[in-house]
N, C-alpha and C positions, 0 to 999 in steps of 0.2 A: 541589523534587523533581519537581513536575508537569512543569516544563519539560524536565528530563532524560528522564523517562519518556515524554513525548509527543513533543516536537519533536526532541530529539536522537536518540532511538531510532527514531522513524518515518522520519526523514531517512536514517539509516543503512540501515534495511531497504529503503527505496526505492532507495538506491544499490546495494544488493546485488541487488535485482530487476533494475536496469539491467544489471548484470554478468551475471546469469543469462540475460537476454534476448540479450545479446551472444554468449554461448556458444551459444545456440539458433540465432542467425543464422549463426555460423561453421559449426555442424553442418549446417544447411540448405544452405549454400554448398558445403561439402565433399561432401555426399551428392547434390547436384544436386536438392534438394527445394525446392519453392516455400515460402517462409516463411509464406505464407497457410495452408498445410496445418497447420503448427504453431500458428499463431494461432487457427485454428478447431478445434483438437483439444480434447478433454475427456476426463476419466477415466471418466465414466458418462453414459449418454444423458440423464439429467435434471439434469446439472450444467452450470454455465456453462463456456464455452470459455476458452482462455487470454486472449484479448483482454478478455473481461469480467472475468476475475480481476484483470487489471492495472488496469482502470478502477475496480473496487470498492476495490482497495488504495489507489489515489490518493484516492478519495472518502472513505474511512475516515480517512486522514491529514488531509486538509484540513478536513473537517467535524468531525472529532474535536477538532482544535485550535481551530476556530472556536467550537464549542459550549462547550468548556472555558474559553475566554477571553471568552465572551459577545459574539462578533463574527460570528455566523453569517450575517448579512445581507451582509457584505462578502466572504464566501468566493467564490472564483472559481467560475463555472458552466462545466460541460462538457456538450457535446451527446451524448456517448457515441457518436460517429460515426467513431471511429478504425478504420481497416481495414489499416493498414500498420505495420510495426515502427517506422519513423521517426516516425509520428504517436503511437504509444504511448510511445516514448522522449521525445517532446516533452511529452506529458502528464505523465510522471514528472518531467521537468525543471521544468515549470511548477509542479507541486505542491511540489517541493523549494524553488523560489524563493519561493513563498508561505509555506512553513513558516519560511524564513529571515527573514521579516519580524517574527516573534514574539520577545519577550524574556521573561525570567523574570518580570518585573513583570506581564506580561499574564495570568499564572496565579495572582495573589495570592489571589483568592477562589474558585479552581476547585474546591477540595475540598468546599465546603459548598453551592455553588449547586445549584439544582434544574434538572435537564436532562431534557427530553422531546423526543419526535419525533412527527410526525403518526401514524405507524402504532402508537404505543403507547397510543392512545385515551385521552388525558388523564392517563395515569400518568407518573411521573417517577422518576428515580434521582438520587442526589447525584453531584456531579462526581467524587468519588473512586470511587464504584461504577461510574460511566460509563467512566472510564479503565481501571480494573482488570478489569471484567467485560464490557465491550463493545468499546471501542476497541482495546486491545492484542490481545485474542484474535481480533478480527475481522481486523486487518491481518495478523497472523501466519497466520491461516487462509488468506487469499487469496494471500499470497505463497508459503506452503507449497504450496498447490494449484497455483499457476503453476509452481513448481519441480517438483512431481510430474508435471505434464502433460509438461513438457520431458523429464524423466528417463524417463518411461514411453515416450516416443518415441525414446529412444536418445541423447539429449544427455548428454554426460559432465559432469554437475554433481554436486557432492558437498556434504557438510556445511559445508566451509570456504567454498564459494561462497555458501551460504545465510547463514552466520553473518557473513561478511565479516572484515575486519581486527579483531583482538583487541587491546585496550590492555595488552599484556604489559608487565611491569616487571621489572627485574633487581635 
């Protein structure tokens, strides 16, 4: 179940983020607005801009998977120096490619392992707590915020863009 909740769900949400960004690019093109205006937009003065929201969504996905599988040292590093839509889309693609390297077996011990981060000052959570209370809420927050920034700027995105394709059955 950890594989489904982490790899499958995060990959889908990153794909949806790509789609939302594409709609942002089409909007910018149609309105003759520089895409950099959207990439630098934010909802509040003390909030990260769209570019940083995308970067953090990618970091959440890759580092979440790496920590849950106890492979954090092999996670790709990013310089956080993207300034264009093409560079952000490449980062999303690179993150998706990294996520595709995982299998269900990589998460066999994920639920019970102790996970910590430097900013937690020696405290830890279990893998289950980490996934459910940190990783998933964090990726949803940053993708939702990216969506909201674009929506706030007039990009016609809706819930279906955010949710992506649903696995409907007949």
